[in-house]
C-alpha positions, 0 to 999 in steps of 0.5 A: 713722261709716259710711264705706265708700270703694271697691268693686272694682278700678276704684275703687282709683285714684279712692279714692286720689286722693280721699284725697289731695284730702281730706287737703289739703282739710280743712286748706284748709276749716279755714283758711277757717273761721278766716278768717271763712267760715261765716256762714250763716243757718239757725237752730237750734231752741230748745235742740235742740242742747245749749248746750255744742255750739250755737256749734260746730254753728252755726259749722261747720255753715255751712262750705259750701253743701251743709251747714247747722247743723241738718243737722250737728246731725241727724248728730251726734244720729243718731251719738252722741245728743250723747255725747262718750265713746260707743264703738260696736261697730265702735269708732267713737268720740266725739260724731261717731263717727269710727273711728280710721283715718278720724280719722287721715286726716280729723280736724282741729285744730278749736280750734287747740290743736295736737292732733287729739283724737277725744274732744274735741267741739271737734275732732270737730264741726269734723272732721265738718263739714269731712269732709262739705264735702269729700264735697260737693266730690267729688260736686258734679257728680253730678246731683240734690241736692248735700246728698243726694249728700253724705250718700249719700257719707258713708254709702256712699262717693263712688265709689258716688254718682258711679257711680250718678249720685246717691244709689245704690239701697242701702237703708241709704244711701237710708234714711240720707239720708231720716233725716238730712233728716227730723231736720234739720227737728227741729233747725232753727228753723222759717222759717214756720208748721209744718203741723198733724199729721194724727194730733193729734186721735186722740192727744188723744182717747186722752189724754182717755179717760185723764183721772183715771188714777193716775200710775205712774213707768215706766208704759206703760198695760199691764194688769199696771200697772193701765193707768197711765202716766207722762208720756212713757208717756202721750204715747207711747201716745197717738200709738201709738194713731194709728199713730205710734211715739215713743221712750219718754223725753221728751227723745227725743220732742222730736226727733219733728218741727219745733218751733212757737213758743208762739203757733203751738201747735195741739192735739196738739202735744207740750209740754216742760218742763225745769230747763235751758232750753238743752238738750233732753237735760235735758227731764224732762216732757212733755204733750199740748197741747189749746188754751187754754194747757192740756195733758193730762199725767201729772204726778207720783206721787200725782197723776192724769192731768189738765189742767194749764197750760203757761205755767210758768217751766220751759216748754221748747218744743213739737214737732209730731209727724210720722210721718216725724219719729218714724220717723227717731229713732234707737232708742238715743241 
């Protein structure tokens, strides 16, 4: 978690008072949630949040008006890739990547078991939400979008947001706000039809030229690999041919944009397959939709790149790749 609180002597008094506000506030908002607050209407995309955490994210993501479940999911994915045991080089810990000193002040007992465990998602996810909402309270009078200001405060500190009168002119902070707001779209269930991708036709054209090419596990289409691909290597190369850089593996490619429903699919959408239809991290296959219920994919060893039907029991869902969505994905999750 990137939490830099005060800068300069003038910030010290403000920072100390803010700490006291948060120490009191986190327990107030936790109590409010237990008493029934937090029933918002933002839905989560199918399987975007692992089933083990979906209820937590949906519930606590509605803790305040500046936050929503998709935004909270985007933060958790960006921080840890849903890994509850990860430790960063800065000693940030767990699914929400709290550093111990921040956890000591802002961690809450989210599941009411009498403990505040930084490693337990049942505590860490509620703590991330309550921390966000306390930041939102602190910057509520700052001009601009409250959610953007909240995210900026999460990254750079509330004092900097207040002093700047909005998102400060710090590249890391501006990029962080844009990243989370972009990823938010990939975790939210679309409320309306998703706009088509401008790069879709070029990606399909690339894939069509590879029809008949033998499959190679781990293949990226390089000369030393005989121009062969595996499933996600093909989709990555197809979109790279039109200037969009996707992650290497299929389950990360799922978060490269919003998720159209089956009846809204357009050519160029990525389509995904899994043995666990509740968890995008379990996705094991991806292809490029071409219309008519078919995709181009690199299916398996001893097969070639070909057309395959998508309407199978393991069909997981689809992603309409966007350039901003691809850029927002973390390099490691």
